[in-house]
TIPAVEX-280145 format. One line per 4 residues: number of its first residue (from 1); their letters; for each residue y, z, x of C-alpha. Coordinates in nm, 3 decimals, padded with zeros to 5 digits. Each point is the difference from the previous one (the first is absolute). Layout:
NUM> A> Y/Z/X  ...
end
This chain:
1> MASY> 12.538/08.156/09.256  -00.147/-00.096/00.337  -00.154/00.345/00.035  -00.162/-00.017/-00.342
5> LLLI> -00.126/-00.352/00.065  -00.165/00.130/00.320  -00.162/00.284/-00.190  -00.133/-00.235/-00.274
9> VAAL> -00.153/-00.239/00.253  -00.149/00.286/00.202  -00.153/00.168/-00.309  -00.137/-00.328/-00.139
13> AAGL> -00.169/-00.080/00.332  -00.116/00.361/00.038  -00.169/00.005/-00.337  -00.186/-00.319/00.085
17> INSV> -00.099/00.115/00.346  -00.122/00.340/-00.122  -00.237/-00.159/-00.248  -00.147/-00.238/00.261
21> AGGG> -00.014/00.190/00.327  00.231/00.303/-00.004  00.311/00.067/00.203  00.276/-00.067/-00.252
25> MFLT> 00.178/00.313/00.107  00.102/-00.187/00.319  00.231/-00.207/-00.219  00.139/00.248/-00.254
29> FPAL> 00.063/00.299/00.228  00.202/-00.183/00.269  00.184/-00.201/-00.266  00.124/00.325/-00.151
33> VFTG> 00.089/00.149/00.338  00.182/-00.311/00.115  00.206/00.002/-00.323  00.124/00.354/00.072
37> VPSI> -00.257/00.230/-00.163  -00.092/00.315/00.203  -00.354/-00.022/00.138  -00.162/00.282/-00.204
41> VANA> 00.165/-00.129/-00.319  -00.104/-00.354/00.098  -00.359/00.115/00.046  00.000/00.179/-00.339
45> SSTM> 00.174/-00.290/-00.177  -00.235/-00.253/00.155  -00.300/00.200/-00.116  00.139/00.017/-00.353
49> ALIP> 00.091/-00.373/-00.007  -00.347/-00.116/00.107  -00.205/00.213/-00.241  00.029/-00.231/-00.304
53> GVLA> -00.094/-00.298/00.218  -00.309/00.183/00.126  -00.089/00.101/-00.357  00.039/-00.363/-00.108
57> SAWA> -00.240/-00.098/00.275  -00.244/00.274/-00.106  00.010/-00.128/-00.360  -00.067/-00.355/00.116
61> YRDD> -00.300/00.131/00.198  -00.125/00.207/-00.296  -00.335/-00.183/-00.024  -00.089/00.096/00.356
65> FRKS> 00.018/00.381/-00.031  -00.315/00.216/00.027  -00.233/-00.288/00.097  -00.166/00.206/00.273
69> DDFP> -00.226/00.274/-00.134  00.018/00.223/00.309  00.379/-00.025/00.037  00.147/00.346/-00.080
73> FLPL> 00.276/-00.136/-00.220  00.117/00.316/-00.180  00.003/00.231/00.307  00.191/-00.264/00.194
77> LIVS> 00.255/-00.026/-00.282  00.043/00.377/-00.015  00.055/00.045/00.376  00.237/-00.300/-00.003
81> VAGG> 00.220/00.185/-00.248  -00.027/00.330/00.192  00.076/-00.168/00.335  00.295/-00.186/-00.147
85> IVGA> 00.153/00.331/-00.109  -00.046/00.158/00.344  00.146/-00.304/00.179  00.302/-00.015/-00.229
89> LLLL> 00.072/00.369/00.055  -00.026/-00.048/00.374  00.256/-00.280/-00.020  00.240/00.203/-00.217
93> FTPQ> -00.008/00.286/00.250  00.054/-00.230/00.300  00.361/00.009/00.129  00.180/-00.335/-00.011
97> KTFD> 00.055/-00.010/00.378  -00.366/00.076/00.069  -00.113/-00.276/-00.238  00.241/-00.248/00.163
101> TVIP> -00.163/00.082/00.333  -00.354/-00.027/-00.132  00.039/-00.314/-00.211  -00.026/-00.259/00.284
105> WLLL> -00.327/00.162/00.110  -00.135/00.000/-00.356  00.086/-00.371/-00.022  -00.175/-00.062/00.334
109> VATL> -00.315/00.182/-00.119  00.000/-00.198/-00.326  00.048/-00.328/00.186  -00.291/00.073/00.233
113> LIAF> -00.219/00.091/-00.301  00.081/-00.326/-00.173  -00.055/-00.200/00.320  -00.323/00.161/00.119
117> GPRI> -00.144/00.180/-00.300  -00.211/-00.297/-00.130  -00.143/-00.051/00.350  -00.081/00.363/00.054
121> SPLL> -00.173/00.052/-00.336  -00.316/-00.204/00.083  -00.030/00.179/00.336  00.023/00.339/-00.171
125> KRAF> -00.251/-00.109/-00.262  -00.254/-00.087/00.270  00.058/00.326/00.186  00.033/00.245/-00.292
129> HIGP> -00.105/00.055/-00.358  00.185/00.242/-00.228  -00.117/00.148/-00.328  00.183/00.071/-00.325
133> VTVV> 00.133/00.341/00.106  00.143/-00.133/00.324  00.163/-00.297/-00.168  00.169/00.234/-00.252
137> VIQF> 00.131/00.228/00.277  00.138/-00.295/00.195  00.161/-00.134/-00.319  00.186/00.330/-00.044
141> FIAI> 00.168/-00.037/00.340  00.072/-00.369/-00.063  00.171/00.102/-00.323  00.211/00.261/00.184
145> YGGY> 00.117/-00.275/00.232  00.063/-00.221/-00.305  00.213/00.266/-00.171  00.198/00.054/00.319
149> FGGA> 00.053/-00.359/00.112  -00.265/-00.240/-00.127  00.014/-00.286/00.254  -00.344/-00.167/00.026
153> IGIL> -00.165/00.255/-00.229  -00.202/-00.286/-00.151  -00.136/-00.099/00.341  -00.112/00.361/00.060
157> MLAT> -00.186/00.008/-00.331  -00.166/-00.335/00.053  -00.110/00.101/00.353  -00.145/00.329/-00.128
161> WTVF> -00.182/-00.158/-00.292  -00.143/-00.272/00.226  -00.154/00.269/00.220  -00.125/00.168/-00.321
165> GLKD> -00.182/-00.320/-00.085  00.206/-00.192/-00.259  -00.011/-00.377/00.047  00.163/-00.160/-00.307
169> IHVM> 00.363/-00.060/00.097  00.110/-00.029/-00.362  -00.152/00.339/-00.086  00.168/00.153/00.305
173> NANR> 00.336/-00.161/-00.081  -00.022/00.120/-00.360  -00.064/00.359/00.104  00.250/-00.022/00.285
177> TLMG> 00.280/-00.089/-00.240  -00.096/00.277/-00.244  -00.040/00.277/00.262  00.326/-00.106/00.167
181> AAAN> 00.179/00.002/-00.336  -00.136/00.346/-00.077  00.124/00.148/00.332  00.336/-00.171/-00.022
185> SVAA> 00.058/00.079/-00.368  -00.030/00.376/00.040  00.214/-00.026/00.313  00.264/-00.191/-00.197
189> VLFI> 00.009/00.270/-00.269  00.087/00.257/00.267  00.260/-00.235/00.149  00.161/-00.036/-00.344
193> IARK> 00.006/00.375/-00.051  00.156/00.044/00.345  00.260/-00.272/-00.084  -00.097/-00.217/00.299
197> IWWP> -00.002/-00.328/-00.195  00.299/-00.232/00.000  -00.053/-00.157/-00.340  00.215/-00.317/00.000
201> QTLV> -00.182/-00.139/00.309  -00.336/00.134/-00.114  00.010/-00.153/-00.350  00.087/-00.343/00.139
205> MLVA> -00.289/00.015/00.243  -00.235/00.144/-00.261  00.023/-00.304/-00.226  -00.047/-00.241/00.289
209> SVIG> -00.303/00.190/00.136  -00.175/-00.019/-00.337  00.036/-00.376/-00.005  -00.118/-00.031/00.357
213> GYVG> -00.290/00.244/-00.052  -00.150/-00.183/-00.296  00.047/-00.347/00.153  -00.147/00.132/00.324
217> VIAA> -00.337/00.074/-00.159  -00.026/-00.365/-00.108  00.091/-00.106/00.352  -00.250/00.249/00.150
221> KKVS> -00.288/-00.202/-00.139  00.138/-00.327/00.136  00.170/00.092/00.328  -00.184/00.156/00.290
225> PKYV> 00.131/00.355/00.066  -00.005/-00.074/00.373  00.293/-00.238/-00.036  00.199/00.253/-00.201
229> RAFV> -00.094/00.273/00.252  00.119/-00.222/00.286  00.335/-00.037/-00.170  00.022/00.378/-00.056
233> IVVS> -00.086/00.066/00.368  00.286/-00.226/00.114  00.247/00.157/-00.240  -00.111/00.358/00.068
237> SGIT> 00.018/-00.053/00.379  00.355/-00.125/-00.027  00.099/00.286/-00.234  -00.158/00.260/00.230
241> IAFF> 00.185/-00.138/00.304  00.327/00.000/-00.200  -00.044/00.366/-00.095  -00.076/00.103/00.356
245> LRRY> 00.312/-00.182/00.120  00.204/00.149/-00.284  -00.116/00.354/00.078  -00.032/-00.001/00.377
end
């Protein structure tokens, strides 16, 4: 019961955090690992558990889609699906021992992206400008990362779209949730086919993440994302250190 309570709390908070600032994976993935789920299965199960919450957030943001005429919505959605497939296949063909070695470094990269991504984006915007083709290509590689691991994928998308020229945070958040859901959904289908989902834990977290995801959109318009991001940075830093100590 204690394990399932931990998973419920982690998924509820993750759904809320994903809709506001991103980074919910830092709660669901380690919660699964620390309750005895193998890391690759935990990654796959975490992805599956968070999809409904992300979709709930996308639905709550539905009025903010396609509000930028020069935003290549459909090409971005297509490459998000394609990249999610590639990333999921890469994960499925990664040996368990190799993934256990790599995971602390993936967590470190994701933590650094969450911590410094919002600060780097304005600097990149002043130094560079990217067009629709470039933003679609970058999105493909972001989606591969999302299908493989997914930590801070939202931060990567927001940073890229800021350099592209988007300014409305609600429009960016709406599209971030949808593109992330697209990449993760196709990845989850492959994880299901490969039987890498532990369903009892996943279903419990799935319900909690939906509640957190929908409530999070309401909170996103009232609570500054910087406070949520600060909380995620503290949590992700602690989780990253714990995984380094656990592995090395």
